[in-house]
LUMTOR-552587 format. One line per field, with one value per residue (C-alpha): x, y, z; residue number from 1; residue in three letters. Coordinates in Angstrom, 3 decimals. Last residue first. Layout:
BEGIN
xx = c(X | ...)
yy = c(Y | ...)
zz = c(Z | ...)
k = c(NUM | ...)
r = c(Ala | ...)
***
This chain:
BEGIN
xx = c(-147.323 | -146.396 | -149.056 | -150.485 | -151.067 | -154.644 | -154.390 | -152.986 | -153.860 | -154.345 | -154.404 | -156.371 | -157.252 | -160.685 | -161.434 | -165.052 | -167.216 | -168.518 | -165.664 | -164.906 | -161.668 | -159.991 | -158.031 | -155.844 | -155.323 | -152.049 | -151.779 | -148.754 | -149.972 | -153.472 | -156.383 | -159.525 | -162.287 | -164.232 | -166.677 | -165.909 | -163.758 | -166.686 | -166.372 | -169.247 | -168.051 | -170.733 | -171.574 | -169.460 | -170.741 | -169.778 | -170.312 | -169.961 | -169.670 | -171.275 | -170.840 | -173.137 | -173.024 | -176.061 | -175.640 | -178.684 | -178.431 | -176.242 | -177.473 | -175.681 | -176.625 | -175.398 | -175.273 | -175.016 | -174.103 | -174.928 | -174.298 | -176.406 | -175.586 | -175.634 | -175.291 | -176.039 | -174.340 | -175.408 | -179.089 | -181.652 | -182.530 | -184.213 | -181.933 | -180.266 | -179.179 | -180.350 | -178.485 | -179.067 | -176.568 | -177.763 | -174.284 | -171.817 | -169.396 | -166.141 | -165.697 | -167.747 | -166.188 | -169.050 | -169.334 | -170.804 | -171.286 | -170.635 | -172.356 | -170.981 | -172.988 | -171.198 | -167.706 | -167.122 | -165.696 | -165.719 | -165.375 | -163.055 | -164.223 | -167.636 | -166.101 | -168.034 | -166.998 | -169.184 | -169.861 | -169.490 | -172.778 | -173.121 | -175.889 | -176.996 | -179.803 | -181.487 | -183.016 | -185.307 | -185.909 | -188.541 | -188.604 | -191.128 | -191.989 | -189.666 | -187.838 | -187.720 | -185.598 | -184.788 | -182.913 | -180.905 | -180.049 | -177.442 | -177.082 | -174.132 | -172.408 | -169.826 | -168.852 | -172.531 | -173.190 | -175.133 | -177.548 | -179.479 | -176.232 | -175.202 | -173.001 | -171.250 | -172.353 | -171.261 | -174.158 | -172.288 | -174.727 | -173.898 | -175.386 | -176.767 | -178.076 | -180.182 | -181.670 | -184.707 | -185.105 | -183.833 | -186.432 | -189.246 | -192.026 | -195.240 | -195.385 | -193.825 | -191.113 | -188.473 | -184.813 | -183.209 | -181.238 | -179.006 | -176.135 | -175.658 | -173.033 | -171.276 | -171.771 | -168.922 | -169.373 | -173.030 | -175.803 | -178.929 | -180.001 | -182.766 | -185.545 | -185.354 | -185.307 | -187.835 | -188.837 | -191.832 | -191.777 | -194.623 | -194.996 | -196.198 | -197.930 | -196.790 | -199.121)
yy = c(-124.471 | -123.658 | -124.624 | -121.420 | -121.535 | -121.561 | -124.988 | -126.299 | -124.100 | -124.884 | -122.362 | -123.068 | -121.137 | -121.204 | -119.739 | -120.876 | -122.077 | -125.133 | -126.544 | -130.101 | -129.964 | -133.336 | -134.436 | -137.495 | -139.724 | -141.381 | -143.842 | -144.360 | -142.125 | -143.707 | -141.829 | -140.095 | -138.466 | -135.258 | -135.384 | -134.078 | -131.119 | -129.245 | -125.697 | -123.598 | -120.403 | -117.721 | -116.516 | -113.660 | -110.077 | -108.435 | -104.693 | -103.351 | -99.599 | -97.446 | -93.812 | -91.197 | -87.468 | -85.372 | -81.713 | -79.497 | -77.821 | -80.037 | -83.632 | -86.618 | -90.100 | -92.991 | -96.627 | -99.711 | -103.043 | -106.040 | -108.024 | -107.167 | -105.308 | -101.701 | -98.414 | -95.263 | -91.888 | -88.425 | -89.270 | -89.603 | -93.310 | -95.056 | -98.075 | -96.987 | -93.938 | -90.391 | -87.430 | -83.673 | -80.851 | -77.231 | -75.831 | -78.757 | -77.517 | -79.408 | -82.512 | -85.357 | -88.406 | -90.783 | -92.608 | -96.120 | -97.464 | -101.192 | -103.952 | -107.216 | -110.364 | -112.452 | -111.163 | -108.184 | -107.360 | -103.773 | -102.299 | -99.293 | -95.770 | -94.120 | -91.239 | -88.225 | -85.006 | -81.911 | -80.274 | -76.503 | -74.965 | -73.204 | -70.660 | -69.598 | -67.038 | -66.874 | -63.690 | -63.506 | -60.522 | -59.962 | -57.868 | -57.670 | -54.645 | -54.131 | -56.384 | -59.658 | -59.262 | -61.726 | -60.403 | -62.814 | -62.114 | -63.874 | -63.603 | -65.317 | -68.657 | -69.765 | -69.835 | -69.774 | -71.932 | -70.023 | -70.988 | -68.676 | -66.887 | -63.279 | -64.021 | -62.504 | -58.844 | -57.209 | -55.874 | -56.497 | -59.311 | -60.999 | -60.168 | -62.402 | -60.808 | -62.716 | -61.773 | -63.552 | -63.436 | -66.968 | -68.185 | -67.265 | -67.489 | -69.450 | -71.207 | -69.753 | -71.896 | -69.225 | -70.383 | -69.250 | -72.457 | -72.581 | -75.107 | -77.059 | -76.301 | -79.579 | -80.614 | -81.129 | -77.651 | -78.470 | -76.725 | -74.682 | -73.194 | -70.588 | -69.149 | -71.959 | -71.331 | -73.286 | -70.200 | -67.920 | -64.661 | -62.163 | -61.219 | -57.788 | -58.263 | -56.051 | -53.457)
zz = c(-129.569 | -126.017 | -123.437 | -121.923 | -118.202 | -116.875 | -115.275 | -118.576 | -121.591 | -125.269 | -128.104 | -131.280 | -134.451 | -136.090 | -139.524 | -139.298 | -136.446 | -134.591 | -132.600 | -131.389 | -129.457 | -129.254 | -126.198 | -126.730 | -123.698 | -122.954 | -120.037 | -117.808 | -115.014 | -114.944 | -116.493 | -115.196 | -117.263 | -117.804 | -120.692 | -124.181 | -125.185 | -126.752 | -128.114 | -129.455 | -131.093 | -131.380 | -134.914 | -136.183 | -136.365 | -139.601 | -140.027 | -143.552 | -143.985 | -146.665 | -147.652 | -149.153 | -149.963 | -150.900 | -151.792 | -152.482 | -149.056 | -146.924 | -146.867 | -145.360 | -146.581 | -144.431 | -145.488 | -143.312 | -144.845 | -142.691 | -139.524 | -136.524 | -133.285 | -134.500 | -132.618 | -134.652 | -134.993 | -136.298 | -135.684 | -138.488 | -138.201 | -141.151 | -140.973 | -144.237 | -142.262 | -142.973 | -141.557 | -141.858 | -142.202 | -141.840 | -142.432 | -142.559 | -145.230 | -145.186 | -143.088 | -141.627 | -139.952 | -139.277 | -135.934 | -136.254 | -132.750 | -132.537 | -130.592 | -129.239 | -128.583 | -131.176 | -131.912 | -134.089 | -137.536 | -138.812 | -142.293 | -142.372 | -141.680 | -142.179 | -144.182 | -145.383 | -147.113 | -147.528 | -150.912 | -151.012 | -152.125 | -155.482 | -156.156 | -159.630 | -159.766 | -163.159 | -164.611 | -167.617 | -169.879 | -172.596 | -175.783 | -178.603 | -180.754 | -183.723 | -183.602 | -181.730 | -178.657 | -175.862 | -172.848 | -170.681 | -167.067 | -164.921 | -161.134 | -159.514 | -159.171 | -161.661 | -165.356 | -166.435 | -169.531 | -172.181 | -174.908 | -177.246 | -178.145 | -177.499 | -174.523 | -171.490 | -171.671 | -168.382 | -166.320 | -163.071 | -162.184 | -165.494 | -168.879 | -171.634 | -174.829 | -177.325 | -180.670 | -182.200 | -186.020 | -186.613 | -184.158 | -186.497 | -183.937 | -184.569 | -181.230 | -178.093 | -176.479 | -176.858 | -176.871 | -173.597 | -173.029 | -169.975 | -170.092 | -166.887 | -164.241 | -163.526 | -159.925 | -157.420 | -155.948 | -155.351 | -157.250 | -156.683 | -160.017 | -159.734 | -161.833 | -164.333 | -168.101 | -170.151 | -172.097 | -172.679 | -174.638 | -174.357 | -178.003 | -179.098 | -182.452 | -185.304 | -186.824)
k = c(203 | 202 | 201 | 200 | 199 | 198 | 197 | 196 | 195 | 194 | 193 | 192 | 191 | 190 | 189 | 188 | 187 | 186 | 185 | 184 | 183 | 182 | 181 | 180 | 179 | 178 | 177 | 176 | 175 | 174 | 173 | 172 | 171 | 170 | 169 | 168 | 167 | 166 | 165 | 164 | 163 | 162 | 161 | 160 | 159 | 158 | 157 | 156 | 155 | 154 | 153 | 152 | 151 | 150 | 149 | 148 | 147 | 146 | 145 | 144 | 143 | 142 | 141 | 140 | 139 | 138 | 137 | 136 | 135 | 134 | 133 | 132 | 131 | 130 | 129 | 128 | 127 | 126 | 125 | 124 | 123 | 122 | 121 | 120 | 119 | 118 | 117 | 116 | 115 | 114 | 113 | 112 | 111 | 110 | 109 | 108 | 107 | 106 | 105 | 104 | 103 | 102 | 101 | 100 | 99 | 98 | 97 | 96 | 95 | 94 | 93 | 92 | 91 | 90 | 89 | 88 | 87 | 86 | 85 | 84 | 83 | 82 | 81 | 80 | 79 | 78 | 77 | 76 | 75 | 74 | 73 | 72 | 71 | 70 | 69 | 68 | 67 | 66 | 65 | 64 | 63 | 62 | 61 | 60 | 59 | 58 | 57 | 56 | 55 | 54 | 53 | 52 | 51 | 50 | 49 | 48 | 47 | 46 | 45 | 44 | 43 | 42 | 41 | 40 | 39 | 38 | 37 | 36 | 35 | 34 | 33 | 32 | 31 | 30 | 29 | 28 | 27 | 26 | 25 | 24 | 23 | 22 | 21 | 20 | 19 | 18 | 17 | 16 | 15 | 14 | 13 | 12 | 11 | 10 | 9 | 8 | 7 | 6 | 5 | 4 | 3 | 2 | 1)
r = c(Gly | Pro | Ile | Glu | Asp | Gly | Asn | Leu | Phe | Trp | Gln | Tyr | Thr | Val | Asn | Glu | Gly | Glu | Val | Thr | Ala | Thr | Leu | Val | Gln | Val | Glu | Asp | Pro | Cys | Val | Lys | Phe | Asp | Ala | Gly | Leu | Asp | Val | Glu | Leu | Pro | Asp | Ser | Ile | Phe | Val | Asn | Ile | Thr | Asp | Ser | Val | Val | Cys | Pro | Gly | Val | Met | Ile | Asp | Leu | Thr | Tyr | Asp | Gly | Ser | Glu | Asp | Val | Ile | Ile | Thr | Pro | Thr | Thr | Glu | Gly | Thr | Ser | Trp | Leu | Tyr | Thr | Ile | Gly | Asp | Thr | Asn | Gly | Gly | Val | Ile | Pro | Val | Ile | Glu | Phe | Ser | Glu | Gly | Asp | Cys | Leu | Ser | Glu | Asp | Met | Gly | Leu | Asp | Leu | Thr | Pro | Thr | Asp | Thr | Ile | Thr | Val | Glu | Ile | Thr | Phe | Ser | Ser | Gln | Ser | Cys | Pro | Asp | Leu | Thr | Leu | Thr | Val | Thr | Tyr | Ser | Gly | Glu | Gly | Pro | Pro | Thr | Phe | Thr | Ala | Glu | Ser | Ser | Val | Val | Asn | Asn | Asn | Glu | Asp | Val | Trp | Glu | Tyr | Ala | Val | Met | Ser | Leu | Asp | Ile | Gly | Glu | Asn | Thr | Pro | Thr | Ala | Asp | Leu | Glu | Pro | Ile | Thr | Asp | Thr | Ser | Cys | Leu | Asp | Leu | Thr | Asn | Pro | Leu | Asn | Thr | Thr | Phe | Asp | Ile | Val | Glu | Asn | Val)
***
């Protein structure tokens, strides 16, 4: 009298994947102890009942329902079904890095394309809104999630320190005197343009 074995495996019930993911290999090898694995037969069929493999391992060619039947003659047979679903991966672009002057703020507006069904947002600031307004320098990252798909992008926002300019105290000179004006500036990458009574001085 042969024992009837209830096969166990490490096969998942479902595989939820993104279109950019590589479909993993499915391994139907029994995990029961004391089985002569060389005596186990395998038959994989797709959702149309077409035989697609007779090996212990099988890599699905795409989404769908796949069933594997394990047989150990004369008494033992078990079947396992795996549902493979593939979600189109969305696209995300936060745009070019941004440079601002002190005191300014910037609204980061992501450009999202492709599949957006049930999309959720998570910013590195902890906010979950589609856009955020920032007023501090730093790298800001957004994760968008559509089903099992997660797409990320990062933008750097640089807010320069305020420029402090000092031309010195007001003074009076005689018509034949020459006085040099020197602009003392605290800041980096500074360029200069002088004006006389509001009119630009060439050069």
